[in-house]
C-alpha positions, 0 to 999 in steps of 0.5 A: 452515444449522443454526446461526448465532452470535451472529446470523443473516447476511442474504442467501440462505442457499442461495447461501452454502451453495453458495459454501462448497463448492468444485467438485470438493472430493470429489477433494481432501483439503482445500480452502478458499474465501473470498468477500465478503458485501456487505450494506447498512447505514444511516448510523447503523449504520455510525457506531455500528460505527465508534465501537465499533471505536474503543472496542474493540480486538478482532475482530468475528466471526460464526460460522455452521454449515452442516450441522454445519460451522463458519464465521466471517466478519467485517465491515468498513465501506466508506462505506454498504456493509459487506463481509464477507470469508468464507473456506471450508476444506474438509477433508471439512467446510467452514469459513468464516473471516476476520480483521478488518484484511484478513487471512484464513483462514491466520492463524487456520487452526489455530484453526478446525481445533481448533474444527471437531474440537471441534464434531464432538464437540459440535455445539451452539451453545455450542461456537460460543459458546466459539469466538466468545469466544475469538477476541474475547478476543484481547489487542490492547491492546499493539498500537500505533495508527499514524497514516496517515503512520506507516503509509505509512512502515512499509509503504515500509520493510523495517526490522524495528524501525521504530517499536519505540518505539510498542510500548515506549510501549504496554508502559510504559503497561500496566506503569504500570497494573499490568495487564501480564501475565506472558505478555508477558515473552518469552524471545525478546525483541529485547533478547536476540536483538539487543542493538542494538535494546535501549536501556533496561531489559528488553524485554517482548514487543517483536516481532521484526518491527514490521510484525506484531503477535504475539498469541494466542488461547487456545481450550480452554486451547490457546494459538494464536499469531496475527500481525496486520499493524501497518499493513494496507491496505484492499485487503489481504485474505488470506494471499497472495503477490505474488511467486507471482502475478508468477512464475506469469505472468512465467516463461511470458512470458519463456520464450516471449512470445506477442502479445496482441490489441491494446487501448489500455487493456490493451496500453500497450506494444504486443502484447508488453506484460508480462502482469502489466502487462496485468492491472494495466491491466485492473483499473485500467480496470475490466475483467472479469477471471477467473482460471481454475484448472482442476484446481487447488484453489479456494483457489489461484484465490482467492489469485490474486484476492486478490493481484491486488486488492492488486497493483493497489491498491498500498495506495493505491487501493481499490474492487477487493475490493468487486467481487471474487469470489475463488471462484465457479462457473457457478451464479452466472454471471447475478449475476456478469455484472450486476457491472461490472468484476469480478475473479473466480476459477473452476475450471470450464474452461467459462468459457474457452469464453465470451469474452463473459463476461470481458475478460481471462482468466488461466489459472493452470496455463499462466501465460498471459493472453488478451484477449477478442475480445468486449471493448468498444472503448475510447471516444475521449474529450475528454481524448484529443482535447485531448492529441492537439491539444496534443502531436501528436508524442506523441499515441497513435492515435485509431482505437480501437487503441492500445498501440504500433500507431502509428509515434509509439508505436513510436518512443517505445519504453519511455518509460513505464518500465513494461518497466524496472520489470518487469525490476527486479521480476523481478531482485528476486524472483530475488535473493530480496528478499522479499515486503515489498520487492516490495509496496513497489516496486508501491506506488511504481509505483501512486503514480507512476501517480496523480501522472502522471494528475494531471499529465495532467489539469492539462495537458489539462483545466486542473485535476486532481481528483487534486491538492488544494492546487495554489494553496497550493503555487504561492503561493511559501511559504518561497521555493519554488513548484511542485507535481506530478510532475517530469520531466527534460525536456519531451520525456520528459514528453510521451512518458510522458504519451503512453504513459499517456493511454489507461489514464489516460482509462480509469481516470478513469471507474472506482470506484477513481478516484472513491474515490481522489479522496475519500481524497485530500480526507480526507488533505489535511485531515490533512497537517501541511505544505500550503504546499509540495509536498514530493514535488515539490521532493524530486523536483526535487532528485533528477531535475533539475540545479538551480543553486546558488540554486535548490537552496539555496532548496529545502534552506532551505525544507525546514529552515524548514517540517519541524520537528514530529514529524508534519512529519518523518513527512510528509517521510519519506513522500517519501524512501523507501529505494527512492528512496535515502532521505535521500541527496538531502537530504544533498547539501545538506551539500556546497552552496557556501553556508554557510547552506545547509550549516548548515541541512541539518545542522539538518534532518538532526539533527531527522530523526536524533532522530525515531523513524522518522527515525533509521533513515533516518539509519542508512542514510545513507552514511558520506561524508555522515555525515563531511561532516555531522560536519565541518560541524556542528563548523565551525558550532559553532566559528563560533558560539563565535568570535562569542561570544568576539569580543563581549566583546573588542569591548566592551572595545575600544570602552570604551578608545576612548571613554576616549581620545577623552575625554582628547583 
């Protein structure tokens, strides 16, 4: 290390230098690596950093130079640990790069190339200081701060102008203070490219896609565009592609399926479980996973590792990047094996010859995965035994081998729906639906898994750490009660729980499980609606054939409890576009009870007036909108007739009184 700016990085500098130089870098024109630096911090430091991040909207970067080569890394807090994500780009020399918010090297790659060229001309700390100042001077003042519910809505939607009002508000605030720079007046603003988006006045600097905030870094008088996710997830690090990861291991499997060695945590659908599901199961149950890319750039294996972390996280779970090693080598094997349940990327083929080092090997060049013959056997847990006693006809094998080896599991077929889900993912990729759609579907899959796990815990243990507020939801507020995941019938419930029991029990003792429990507790305190389980009752409308009385109570309860902006946001999180949006709520327009129909109209009106809800309303079918207009008109006519009848009744009562007086 020749220079470090603005301060020294803690840790072994020799190890950092080795990590910055990938294997076989001399045989490639350029390459890059990314890795995490985990350093201990005190609670006071964490709190001070948290306050600083609230007050300043800027990137926190640290520049490092190794033997005349530039590197940047950033910090992000994780409880009492701080993870520094560090990238390394080799183009004859090495660069290390990160961007806060979970984004990695490619987003500011051009900036680092310019800085590297400048450093070759002037290899002094002042050159690093100018880069540091340029990065931290990036203007993010027009980037809106979304709430957690708003982020969930944005991540689940592919609508390009969702929450565009938030950007408008930020611009209006800046214009009001007179500090709006001329540079934000964009000739390609949505008002000119899409007249439907423009509703009032000139549009200054509005993004083409609200999922990303476009800014720039000015370095040496050169403006470099930067895109930052508006709603980023903690486990999303780097510029990767889930589609690329899925295709890498799906195509060889579809062309020539090869059986896996059975393991109850991994092969939940038998020996021919889809490789991507085996990977997800391995990471959920905290197995040791290695991505091997022999004769491939280290950046490719690093990208696969980061994509796998985001895949299994679904934007919901966390704890995977905390023990991820996007790139490592044989010199770090002793330290790597001390980490329980890691995911690492390597390029040295020697790793394939040591199955005791890993539980699942993912070979990128061949697109094949292999379960280690040295993998630890899944233990028999109390939950597994209790479930077998309660549901003997749906219980998996308890002989230490699962995933379809018993006659019961073979009879279940695809009860978990995993194969149907993977088939849908592959069809979406073939139809070129895009990265955001695939990420949204995986998010739904992980949410479904956590809800099924909560139902399993309640069934076996009597209560679940994954569901907070069960007593409130069952109290019968607004005339409805119930909570949790919904199945069409008890047989389907037993089958799906039986298919998931092994991996649920394997997940219950992992870091991601305990982190998720903590996150749920924090989220519960910020939920605007706690008295009813919106997801549960919406699923009942979607999954069950309710009678008129039950469905009517549900529609009226939604109408009564969903009123404010945040309450509508909470409702929209359980009605994503992937679940038909507002379709099942709109079915209340055809209810035989007039009061239910009128209540549904009132609820849909509130949603249509909502910043995000108006987009959901736009996607609603024309048939439902015609019914909405008809019922609204009928309701207004009934109200008008009632008002007209009141004076007439008063006059009639007066005449009758005079007649009685004469008598």
